[in-house]
Structures are given as structure tokens and as C-alpha cells.
TORTORTI-593868 format. One record per residue: x, y, z of N, C-alpha, C in turn; residue in one letter. Coordinates in steps of 0.05 Angstrom, whole numbers, padded with zeros to 5 digits, always signed. Layout:
// TORTORTI-593868
XYZXYZXYZA...
This chain:
// TORTORTI-593868
-00151-01386+00263-00161-01383+00290-00189-01371+00289M-00206-01379+00270-00232-01367+00268-00249-01373+00293S-00245-01396+00305-00260-01403+00330-00254-01382+00351F-00229-01376+00356-00221-01357+00376-00231-01329+00369F-00229-01322+00343-00238-01295+00335-00268-01291+00339K-00283-01313+00333-00312-01310+00336-00320-01306+00365S-00306-01319+00383-00311-01315+00412-00303-01287+00420I-00279-01279+00411-00269-01253+00420-00287-01230+00410A-00297-01232+00385-00314-01211+00374-00340-01209+00389S-00348-01231+00402-00374-01231+00417-00371-01218+00444H-00349-01223+00458-00348-01215+00486-00329-01193+00493I-00311-01185+00475-00292-01164+00481-00305-01137+00476H-00324-01130+00494-00338-01105+00491-00325-01082+00506R-00306-01089+00524-00291-01067+00537-00273-01054+00516C-00263-01030+00523-00247-01015+00503-00221-01031+00498R-00218-01040+00473-00194-01055+00466-00176-01039+00448A-00162-01052+00429-00144-01038+00412-00160-01022+00392Y-00150-00999+00385-00162-00985+00362-00154-00999+00336V-00129-01007+00335-00120-01023+00312-00106-01048+00322F-00121-01069+00323-00110-01094+00336-00087-01105+00320I-00086-01100+00294-00064-01110+00278-00038-01097+00286S-00039-01073+00296-00015-01059+00305-00004-01072+00331L-00023-01080+00348-00014-01094+00372+00000-01120+00364A-00010-01133+00343+00002-01158+00335+00031-01154+00325A+00037-01130+00315+00065-01124+00308+00083-01126+00332V+00075-01113+00354+00090-01114+00379+00092-01143+00389I+00069-01157+00388+00069-01185+00399+00088-01202+00383C+00089-01198+00357+00107-01213+00340+00136-01209+00348C+00143-01184+00353+00170-01178+00362+00176-01192+00389F+00157-01190+00407+00162-01201+00434+00163-01231+00434L+00145-01244+00420+00143-01273+00421+00163-01287+00404L+00169-01276+00380+00186-01291+00362+00214-01280+00360S+00218-01256+00370+00245-01244+00368+00251-01233+00341G+00231-01229+00324+00237-01218+00297+00245-01189+00300C+00262-01180+00281+00273-01153+00284+00301-01155+00293G+00316-01133+00293+00344-01133+00299+00350-01122+00326T+00330-01113+00341+00335-01100+00366+00321-01114+00389K+00322-01140+00389+00308-01156+00410+00328-01172+00426V+00326-01170+00452+00343-01185+00470+00325-01199+00489I+00328-01225+00493+00309-01241+00509+00321-01250+00535L+00304-01249+00556+00310-01260+00583+00336-01249+00595T+00341-01224+00591+00365-01212+00604+00357-01186+00617T+00369-01180+00640+00366-01154+00652+00338-01148+00664G+00325-01169+00674+00298-01165+00685+00298-01167+00715F+00281-01151+00728+00274-01156+00756+00256-01180+00757A+00252-01191+00780+00239-01217+00783+00209-01216+00774K+00197-01192+00774+00168-01191+00767+00164-01176+00740D+00185-01172+00725+00182-01158+00699+00178-01178+00677E+00157-01174+00661+00150-01192+00639+00164-01183+00613V+00164-01157+00607+00177-01147+00584+00185-01118+00587F+00204-01110+00570+00211-01082+00567+00205-01073+00538H+00196-01049+00535+00196-01036+00508+00209-01009+00513I+00233-01005+00501+00249-00982+00507+00252-00979+00537A+00245-00956+00549+00248-00953+00577+00222-00960+00593D+00202-00971+00579+00177-00978+00592+00178-01008+00601Q+00170-01012+00626+00170-01039+00637+00142-01048+00642S+00137-01074+00637+00111-01086+00643+00115-01107+00665C+00101-01104+00687+00104-01122+00709+00083-01144+00708T+00088-01165+00724+00070-01187+00726+00043-01178+00736L+00042-01159+00754+00016-01150+00765+00000-01137+00743S+00012-01122+00725-00002-01109+00703-00014-01131+00684E+00002-01151+00678-00007-01173+00661-00031-01186+00674I-00030-01191+00699-00052-01206+00713-00078-01189+00714M-00076-01163+00717-00100-01146+00716-00113-01148+00689V-00098-01147+00667-00109-01150+00640-00120-01178+00636Y-00104-01198+00644-00111-01225+00638-00137-01234+00653L-00139-01226+00679-00162-01234+00694-00187-01219+00685T-00183-01195+00674-00205-01179+00664-00217-01193+00639D-00200-01202+00621-00210-01215+00597-00220-01243+00604I-00208-01256+00623-00217-01282+00632-00246-01280+00642Q-00252-01259+00657-00279-01255+00668-00299-01251+00645N-00291-01237+00624-00309-01233+00601-00316-01259+00588Q-00296-01276+00584-00302-01302+00571-00320-01319+00589Y-00314-01320+00614-00329-01338+00632-00357-01327+00637E-00361-01301+00635-00388-01290+00637-00407-01301+00616T-00396-01304+00592-00412-01313+00569-00412-01344+00567V-00389-01357+00571-00387-01385+00565-00383-01403+00589Y-00378-01392+00612-00373-01408+00636-00343-01416+00637G-00335-01426+00660-00307-01433+00665-00297-01456+00648S-00316-01472+00638-00308-01495+00621-00297-01488+00594G-00299-01462+00586-00289-01454+00560-00259-01458+00557I-00245-01459+00579-00215-01461+00577-00206-01489+00569W-00224-01508+00567-00216-01534+00557-00216-01534+00526D-00225-01512+00514-00225-01511+00484-00198-01507+00473A-00194-01518+00449-00168-01515+00434-00174-01518+00405S-00155-01508+00389-00158-01510+00360-00130-01514+00348L-00126-01535+00332-00101-01540+00319-00078-01541+00340D-00084-01552+00363-00063-01556+00383-00058-01531+00400G-00072-01509+00395-00068-01484+00410-00092-01481+00429V-00087-01479+00455-00109-01476+00474-00119-01448+00473S-00145-01445+00481-00156-01419+00483-00141-01402+00504L-00132-01414+00525-00117-01399+00545-00092-01387+00533E-00077-01403+00517-00052-01392+00505-00059-01370+00486D-00081-01373+00471-00089-01353+00452-00095-01326+00466N-00110-01329+00489-00117-01305+00504-00092-01293+00517V-00074-01309+00526-00048-01298+00537-00034-01281+00516K-00032-01291+00492-00018-01276+00471-00033-01251+00464D-00060-01252+00465-00076-01228+00460-00071-01207+00481T-00070-01215+00506-00064-01197+00528-00036-01185+00526V-00017-01201+00519+00011-01191+00515+00011-01170+00494L-00002-01175+00471-00003-01156+00450-00017-01130+00458A-00038-01133+00473-00054-01110+00481-00039-01091+00499R-00027-01102+00520-00013-01085+00538+00013-01074+00526I+00025-01090+00508+00049-01080+00494+00042-01056+00476A+00018-01057+00464+00010-01034+00447+00005-01010+00464Q-00007-01013+00487-00012-00991+00505+00014-00978+00513V+00034-00994+00520+00060-00984+00528+00073-00969+00505K+00070-00980+00481+00082-00966+00457+00068-00940+00452T+00041-00939+00453+00027-00915+00449+00033-00894+00471M+00038-00903+00495+00046-00885+00516+00073-00872+00510Y+00092-00888+00499+00117-00877+00490+00113-00856+00468L+00095-00862+00450+00089-00842+00429+00077-00817+00440M+00060-00820+00460+00048-00796+00473+00070-00779+00485A+00090-00792+00498+00112-00777+00510+00128-00763+00488Q+00133-00777+00466+00149-00764+00445+00135-00741+00432S+00108-00740+00433+00093-00719+00421+00083-00698+00441K+00091-00702+00466+00084-00682+00486+00054-00682+00493G+00041-00705+00489+00013-00708+00496+00010-00712+00526V-00007-00697+00539-00011-00699+00568-00041-00699+00575E-00047-00710+00598-00074-00709+00608-00081-00682+00619L-00106-00674+00616-00115-00650+00630-00119-00656+00659T-00124-00635+00675-00129-00640+00704-00154-00657+00707E-00174-00652+00691-00199-00667+00693-00194-00696+00686E-00179-00702+00665-00173-00729+00658-00155-00743+00679Q-00137-00729+00690-00120-00740+00712-00138-00748+00735S-00157-00731+00742-00175-00738+00764-00192-00762+00757E-00201-00765+00732-00216-00788+00724-00199-00813+00726M-00174-00811+00718-00156-00834+00721-00153-00842+00750V-00150-00823+00768-00148-00829+00796-00174-00843+00806R-00197-00833+00797-00223-00845+00805-00225-00874+00794Q-00216-00878+00770-00217-00905+00759-00201-00924+00776C-00177-00916+00784-00159-00933+00800-00172-00939+00827A-00184-00918+00839-00198-00923+00865-00221-00942+00862E-00237-00938+00841-00261-00955+00838-00252-00984+00834D-00232-00988+00817-00223-01016+00812-00212-01028+00838Y-00194-01013+00852-00182-01023+00876-00203-01030+00897Y-00222-01012+00901-00242-01016+00922-00261-01039+00916N-00262-01048+00890-00279-01071+00883-00265-01097+00888S-00240-01097+00895-00225-01121+00900-00225-01129+00929L-00225-01155+00935-00222-01165+00962-00192-01164+00969S-00186-01167+00994-00158-01167+01003-00143-01190+00990E-00156-01213+00987-00143-01236+00974-00137-01230+00945G-00155-01217+00931-00151-01210+00903-00129-01190+00899Q-00128-01170+00918-00107-01150+00917-00079-01164+00920I-00078-01182+00938-00053-01197+00943-00046-01214+00919E-00066-01227+00907-00062-01245+00884-00051-01228+00860F-00064-01205+00855-00056-01189+00833-00029-01174+00838L-00022-01171+00863+00002-01156+00870+00001-01127+00863G-00023-01115+00865-00027-01088+00857-00034-01069+00880T-00034-01043+00875-00042-01024+00894-00052-00999+00879D-00061-00979+00894-00072-00955+00881-00052-00942+00862I-00027-00940+00871-00007-00927+00855-00003-00941+00828E-00001-00968+00829+00004-00983+00805-00020-00980+00786K-00044-00982+00797-00069-00980+00781-00072-00953+00769L-00064-00932+00784-00066-00905+00773-00047-00902+00749T-00023-00914+00752-00004-00913+00729-00014-00928+00705G-00027-00951+00709-00039-00966+00687-00061-00950+00673M-00079-00939+00688-00100-00923+00676-00089-00898+00662Y-00068-00886+00673-00056-00862+00661-00045-00870+00634R-00030-00892+00633-00018-00901+00607-00040-00907+00587E-00061-00920+00596-00083-00927+00578-00097-00902+00567Y-00102-00882+00584-00115-00858+00575-00097-00843+00555A-00071-00841+00561-00053-00828+00543-00050-00842+00516L-00052-00869+00517-00050-00884+00492-00074-00878+00474S-00098-00874+00486-00121-00866+00470-00119-00837+00460E-00109-00819+00477-00106-00791+00468-00087-00788+00445L-00065-00803+00445-00045-00800+00424-00056-00812+00398V-00072-00833+00400-00084-00844+00376-00103-00823+00363I-00119-00811+00380-00138-00790+00370-00122-00767+00358D-00100-00759+00370-00084-00736+00360-00072-00743+00333K-00061-00767+00331-00048-00775+00306-00068-00777+00283M-00091-00788+00289-00112-00791+00268-00122-00763+00260I-00126-00746+00280-00136-00719+00273-00116-00703+00257D-00090-00708+00262-00069-00693+00247-00069-00701+00218E-00077-00725+00212-00078-00734+00184-00105-00724+00172A-00103-00705+00154-00127-00693+00144-00126-00691+00113N-00129-00714+00100-00126-00714+00071-00149-00700+00056P-00142-00687+00035-00162-00674+00018-00173-00694-00003E-00199-00697-00004-00211-00716-00022-00229-00700-00041I-00224-00702-00067-00240-00688-00087-00266-00703-00093S-00285-00688-00104-00311-00700-00112-00306-00723-00132D-00288-00719-00151-00283-00739-00172-00271-00765-00160D-00253-00761-00140-00240-00784-00127-00261-00801-00112E-00280-00788-00101-00301-00802-00085-00326-00807-00100A-00327-00799-00125-00352-00799-00141-00364-00826-00143R-00390-00827-00140-00405-00852-00144-00425-00847-00166T-00426-00866-00185-00445-00864-00207-00466-00886-00203V-00490-00880-00212-00513-00899-00210-00519-00909-00238T-00519-00935-00242-00521-00947-00268-00542-00969-00269L-00552-00974-00294-00565-00999-00300-00545-01016-00316L-00546-01042-00313-00525-01059-00322-00536-01085-00335H-00525-01091-00359-00531-01116-00371-00505-01131-00374I-00505-01156-00365-00480-01172-00364-00485-01199-00379Y-00467-01204-00398-00467-01230-00413-00440-01242-00409I-00439-01266-00397-00413-01278-00389-00398-01290-00413S-00372-01293-00409-00356-01307-00429-00344-01333-00418T-00357-01343-00397-00348-01369-00385-00365-01377-00362G-00357-01398-00349-00372-01408-00326-00353-01413-00303V-00363-01414-00279-00347-01421-00255-00350-01450-00249T-00328-01465-00247-00329-01493-00242-00333-01499-00212D-00334-01524-00205-00340-01532-00177-00318-01523-00158G-00294-01517-00168-00273-01508-00150-00271-01478-00148S-00291-01464-00161-00291-01435-00160-00273-01422-00181G-00263-01437-00200-00246-01425-00221-00263-01417-00245N-00256-01395-00257-00271-01386-00281-00259-01399-00305F-00277-01413-00320-00269-01428-00344-00282-01414-00369V-00265-01404-00386-00275-01389-00409-00287-01407-00430S-00307-01396-00444-00318-01411-00467-00298-01410-00490Y-00303-01427-00510-00285-01427-00533-00290-01403-00550D-00273-01398-00569-00273-01374-00585-00300-01370-00600T-00311-01392-00610-00336-01390-00625-00359-01381-00607E-00360-01392-00583-00382-01385-00565-00379-01356-00555E-00354-01348-00550-00350-01320-00543-00359-01301-00565K-00353-01308-00590-00361-01291-00612-00392-01289-00614K-00405-01312-00609-00434-01312-00610-00446-01294-00589R-00434-01295-00565-00444-01279-00543-00437-01249-00547R-00415-01244-00559-00408-01216-00565-00428-01204-00585Y-00435-01220-00605-00455-01210-00624-00482-01204-00611D-00489-01221-00591-00514-01216-00576-00512-01190-00560I-00488-01186-00548-00484-01161-00532-00486-01136-00550A-00475-01138-00574-00476-01116-00593-00505-01110-00602C-00520-01132-00606-00549-01129-00613-00564-01115-00591L-00559-01124-00566-00573-01112-00543-00566-01083-00540V-00540-01076-00544-00532-01048-00543-00547-01031-00564R-00548-01042-00588-00561-01027-00610-00591-01023-00604D-00604-01044-00594-00632-01042-00588-00637-01021-00565R-00619-01021-00545-00622-01002-00523-00618-00973-00534A-00598-00970-00551-00593-00943-00562-00615-00934-00580R-00629-00953-00592-00651-00945-00610-00677-00938-00595S-00676-00941-00568-00699-00932-00552-00714-00954-00537G-00706-00979-00541-00720-01000-00526-00714-00997-00496E-00733-01006-00480-00731-01003-00451-00707-01020-00441D-00688-01007-00427-00664-01020-00418-00670-01042-00398F-00688-01037-00380-00694-01057-00359-00708-01081-00371E-00724-01077-00392-00736-01100-00405-00715-01117-00419T-00696-01104-00432-00674-01118-00445-00657-01133-00424L-00653-01120-00402-00637-01133-00381-00651-01158-00370A-00677-01156-00367-00692-01180-00357-00689-01203-00377A-00687-01197-00402-00685-01218-00423-00657-01228-00426E-00637-01211-00425-00610-01220-00432-00589-01221-00410Y-00593-01204-00389-00571-01203-00369-00570-01228-00352S-00546-01236-00346-00541-01261-00331-00537-01254-00301E-00542-01230-00293-00541-01222-00265-00569-01213-00257E-00578-01222-00235-00605-01216-00226-00609-01186-00219E-00589-01174-00207-00590-01146-00199-00578-01129-00221N-00594-01112-00233-00584-01096-00255-00577-01068-00246I-00582-01061-00221-00577-01035-00210-00549-01034-00197N-00533-01015-00205-00506-01013-00194-00501-00985-00183L-00487-00984-00160-00477-00958-00150-00447-00962-00147S-00431-00948-00162-00403-00955-00165-00386-00930-00158V-00366-00935-00141-00346-00914-00135-00320-00919-00149R-00303-00900-00149-00277-00902-00162-00261-00925-00149R-00244-00937-00167-00225-00957-00158-00238-00983-00147N-00262-00989-00157-00275-01014-00148-00279-01032-00172T-00272-01024-00196-00275-01040-00220-00248-01040-00235M-00245-01058-00254-00221-01057-00271-00222-01031-00287D-00198-01022-00296-00196-00996-00308-00214-00991-00332A-00215-01011-00350-00230-01007-00375-00260-01005-00368A-00270-01022-00350-00298-01021-00343-00305-00995-00328T-00287-00987-00310-00292-00962-00295-00292-00938-00313E-00273-00936-00332-00272-00914-00350-00298-00912-00366N-00308-00934-00376-00332-00934-00392-00356-00925-00375A-00357-00934-00350-00380-00927-00333-00379-00898-00325A-00355-00887-00319-00353-00860-00308-00353-00838-00330F-00351-00846-00355-00352-00826-00376-00380-00820-00386E-00400-00836-00377-00427-00833-00386-00442-00809-00374L-00459-00796-00389-00477-00776-00379-00504-00788-00374E-00522-00774-00361-00548-00784-00354-00563-00794-00379T-00572-00819-00378-00587-00831-00400-00570-00843-00421G-00545-00838-00421-00527-00848-00442-00521-00878-00438E-00519-00892-00461-00514-00921-00460-00486-00927-00471I-00471-00943-00457-00443-00949-00464-00441-00967-00488S-00417-00969-00499-00411-00989-00518-00409-01016-00503D-00405-01038-00517-00400-01063-00503-00372-01062-00491V-00371-01066-00465-00346-01065-00450-00337-01094-00444V-00313-01101-00452-00303-01128-00448-00283-01129-00425T-00287-01148-00407-00266-01154-00387-00263-01184-00386N-00247-01194-00367-00241-01223-00366-00265-01240-00359E-00286-01228-00348-00309-01245-00341-00332-01244-00361S-00332-01223-00379-00354-01222-00397-00358-01195-00411G-00382-01191-00421-00389-01167-00436-00409-01151-00419Y-00405-01124-00418-00421-01107-00401-00432-01084-00418H-00457-01077-00412-00470-01053-00424-00482-01037-00401I-00475-01012-00400-00485-00994-00379-00503-00972-00389F-00523-00966-00373-00538-00942-00378-00536-00924-00353K-00528-00899-00357-00524-00881-00335-00550-00870-00324C-00556-00875-00299-00579-00863-00286-00572-00836-00274V-00548-00835-00262-00538-00809-00251-00507-00810-00251S-00494-00790-00263-00465-00790-00263-00453-00781-00237P-00470-00772-00218-00460-00763-00192-00482-00768-00171L-00478-00788-00155-00496-00793-00132-00484-00777-00109D-00495-00753-00105-00483-00734-00086-00482-00745-00058R-00504-00757-00049-00505-00768-00021-00484-00789-00017E-00482-00808-00036-00463-00830-00033-00435-00820-00037Q-00431-00800-00054-00404-00789-00057-00394-00776-00031T-00411-00762-00017-00403-00751+00009-00397-00772+00029E-00412-00794+00029-00406-00817+00047-00379-00829+00039L-00374-00831+00013-00348-00842+00004-00325-00825+00013N-00329-00799+00013-00308-00781+00022-00300-00787+00051K-00321-00790+00067-00316-00796+00096-00301-00823+00098I-00309-00843+00083-00296-00869+00084-00267-00868+00075A-00262-00853+00053-00235-00851+00043-00217-00836+00062I-00228-00815+00074-00212-00800+00094-00204-00818+00117V-00223-00834+00127-00217-00852+00149-00197-00873+00141E-00199-00883+00117-00180-00903+00108-00152-00891+00107E-00150-00867+00097-00123-00854+00094-00112-00845+00121R-00130-00837+00139-00121-00831+00166-00110-00855+00180R-00124-00878+00177-00115-00902+00189-00088-00911+00177Q-00086-00908+00151-00060-00916+00138-00038-00899+00148K-00042-00872+00150-00022-00854+00160-00014-00861+00188A-00034-00868+00205-00028-00875+00232-00012-00901+00233F-00019-00921+00217-00005-00946+00217+00024-00943+00208E+00028-00926+00188+00055-00921+00178+00073-00908+00200E+00062-00888+00213+00077-00875+00235+00082-00894+00258E+00061-00909+00265+00063-00928+00287+00085-00949+00281Y+00084-00961+00257+00103-00982+00251+00131-00971+00250N+00134-00947+00239+00161-00935+00239+00171-00930+00267A+00154-00922+00285+00161-00917+00313+00169-00944+00326F+00153-00964+00322+00158-00991+00334+00184-01002+00325V+00191-00998+00299+00215-01011+00288+00240-01000+00301S+00239-00976+00314+00262-00965+00326+00265-00971+00356G+00247-00987+00367+00247-00993+00395+00261-01019+00401L+00275-01020+00424+00286-01045+00434+00265-01059+00450I+00260-01084+00444+00239-01099+00457+00250-01125+00470K+00244-01129+00495+00255-01152+00510+00233-01167+00524N+00232-01193+00520+00212-01210+00534+00226-01229+00553L+00216-01229+00578+00225-01248+00598+00210-01274+00594N+00221-01291+00576+00207-01315+00568+00203-01334+00592E+00222-01335+00609+00220-01354+00632+00196-01347+00650E+00193-01321+00655+00170-01312+00672+00144-01315+00656L+00145-01308+00630+00121-01309+00614+00109-01337+00613W+00126-01357+00611+00117-01385+00610+00103-01393+00635E+00108-01380+00658+00095-01388+00683+00068-01375+00686T+00060-01356+00669+00035-01342+00672+00012-01360+00664V-00008-01363+00681-00031-01379+00676-00056-01365+00686T-00079-01373+00676-00104-01363+00686-00110-01373+00714L-00120-01357+00732-00127-01367+00758-00154-01382+00757P-00153-01408+00760-00177-01424+00758-00193-01425+00785R-00179-01417+00807-00192-01421+00833-00206-01396+00843D-00205-01374+00827-00220-01350+00835-00226-01333+00810Q-00247-01317+00813-00256-01301+00791-00257-01272+00799R-00243-01255+00785-00241-01227+00791-00259-01211+00772I-00281-01200+00783-00301-01187+00767-00300-01157+00767E-00277-01146+00775-00275-01117+00779-00280-01101+00753A-00270-01110+00731-00275-01097+00705-00257-01073+00700G-00232-01077+00696-00213-01056+00691-00221-01038+00668F-00228-01050+00645-00235-01034+00622-00263-01023+00624F-00281-01038+00636-00309-01028+00640-00309-01002+00656R-00294-01002+00678-00292-00978+00695-00282-00955+00679I-00261-00959+00663-00250-00938+00646-00271-00927+00627Y-00284-00945+00612-00304-00937+00593-00326-00921+00606D-00336-00931+00628-00358-00917+00641-00350-00889+00650E-00326-00887+00662-00317-00861+00673-00312-00841+00650K-00298-00850+00629-00291-00831+00608-00314-00825+00589F-00332-00844+00585-00355-00839+00568-00374-00818+00581S-00374-00817+00607-00391-00797+00621-00380-00769+00616Q-00355-00767+00609-00342-00741+00604-00339-00736+00575Q-00354-00751+00558-00352-00746+00529-00330-00761+00515G-00318-00780+00529-00297-00796+00517-00307-00815+00497G-00289-00829+00483-00297-00848+00462-00301-00875+00474T-00324-00887+00470-00329-00914+00481-00321-00936+00462T-00321-00960+00472-00314-00983+00455-00334-00987+00433D-00359-00983+00438-00379-00987+00418-00374-00970+00393D-00364-00946+00397-00359-00928+00375-00335-00936+00358E-00317-00951+00370-00293-00959+00355-00291-00989+00350K-00311-01004+00359-00309-01033+00357-00308-01044+00329S-00320-01028+00310-00320-01037+00282-00292-01041+00272V-00274-01023+00279-00246-01025+00270-00233-01049+00281M-00239-01055+00307-00228-01079+00319-00237-01104+00306E-00264-01105+00300-00276-01130+00290-00268-01135+00261E-00260-01114+00245-00252-01118+00217-00222-01121+00214N-00207-01123+00237-00179-01127+00236-00173-01155+00244S-00152-01163+00236-00144-01189+00244-00121-01189+00263G-00119-01210+00278-00096-01212+00296-00074-01225+00280E
């Protein structure tokens, strides 16, 4: 679905999922019935689209989300964009599934907020109320009737959305892994590479025969000896290395074990032995055994990676224990309104209101959204 993803990454600038892959977990349960605790099309009121545990999602909530995203698409591409399809899947159906996943995740995170005792402050509650009023007041009477919404419903939607963000922040903040200098250490190297094969037209690595490998290994040993005897490493690299860039900045766990060990054991100015891996022969010269600035940046990156992993594990464990029910009959009737355009901006209003109070905006978190997949 690269076509759909490229469009979404361009126009979904309102605050969306922090981890869109987690929303897809819920969507998978709702749409396909995977898992052992799913019951479909039973026990619904006429306007209920799905249940997650004791949380209900109504048709009016779905339409607020759906028309908001519809407006974003049409602002950029015009109303004709809905004629697009890929592999038999229409853009409209793709957007519907995205909306279902998004609101399902908000409902799930709201349940997690309740389980953790997360609550809005008085100031945040007032901001939620203002968001609901601003959105409601931007609608015409006809749009209010079409959406089937009112101030009370909108306030509830904004409250759930705000709590879903708060619990995400709380859970991520609670995960505080300790990262050592060595774990995040980055070394700066000069590198000479002599290959032991070629890449064919299909992208497969094809090794040279034994005799050619031996010849190339002898060259690598000669280059190592010349470097260790004092010849300029960069000059040797220009003559022998098969990679144009000889400068490397390497962090832990980014190379195979043998190559990494050889690189990280070097002291300043020291030249490695010939290191062999499946792609060729490598000779390193250590420029710096510790790039302090890059190491500190690596610490930040590793902490964020582990916080996200901890969040995902807790989220997935929580989701797996929930009963999820989709009203398929009602869901199949949901379509985009082609005869009117609602420009109120549910998420834009939230972002503007909460960012004014020091909240987190979509721009600050959009990188995580764009590097995730649905």
C-alpha cells in the first residue's frame, strides 16, 4: 500500500497515533476476528460500531474522525482523489480502516488510563471543554445533524483523546533504562575494504573462487603491513579500497560480531589485522575509540528505542486481554459524505489548544508515525 502511505504521510499533519502499528493490532482484531475473545455483530445498539471491553464507539464518533481525515485529503488532492485504488482496494476503504484503527487505539489507551488512574487536571479539563465548543460552533446545523453529535459527545471524545495521550507519556516516562557508555559507544575509523565477490543483477552476492579469494587476501595482508610500517592509510585506501567512503562512525550492534570486535578493540592510531566476513576483507585504523558527542546521541536513541519497546509490550499485553466486538453490518454501511465537506478540524483544534499550553504537537511526534507501518 505504498501509494496510500505516501499520501497519508503528506497530509496527516493533525495529531495521529504515537505508534500506528499498535493501532493496527486493534484493527486486526476488529476486522478479521483474530484472537480468542472476539464476538461479532451481537449485542449492539443501532448506532454502535464496536465495543472494546466496556468502551463503546458510536457512528457519530466514527463520522467525526472520518470526515476530518476526508477533509485533509481533499484539501491537498481535491475530491477526485476518492476514485483512486490499488490492487482492488479503494482509497476510501483504506481510509475507513485507518480511522477504525485510530479510534480503536484511542479507546484502548483510554482504558489503560483508567487502569493506571491517569486523570486530567482542571486546566486540561477546561481545555477539553473549549475544544468541544470550538469544534461544535464551527459546524452548521446541517453538519451537526449529519454527524449526529452534540457538545456532550464531543467533550467525551476530546477527553478520551487527551487521556490517551497522557497515558502514553506516562508509560514512556516510566520506562527509564540505564545505558552505559560502552553500550552506546561510537568509534571513528578509517576503513579499507577488499571484496571477496560481486553482486549480480538480482542483488545476490556471488563469491569469487578460492584462488581469487586467496589472491585478494594476500593483497589485504600486504596493505595491512604497509599501513603498520607507517605508510599513509588514506593513500593506501585510495589505491586499494573498493569503497569510496573510507570514513566510518560505528556504534555497537551494527556490524557482525567479528568485525565489531576488531573495530572496538583498537586504540587511537592502531591498525587492525585483516578482518574477514562474508563480504570481504577489512582493515581498520582507529581515529578515536570514543566519539563522545555521537555516543551521547546514541544513548538518547537507545533509550527511546527501549522505551518504545516497553510501551509496545505493555500495550500488546493489555490489548490481548480485551474483548473486542465489531458491528460488521453497520460498519459496511459507513461511507464518505460526497455531497458536503466538513472543515471543522477535530484534531487541528486539539493540537492548537493543547500546544498553547505546552502540550505535545503532531510535528514533534510525527517521525514515529512516519517510520511505522500500518
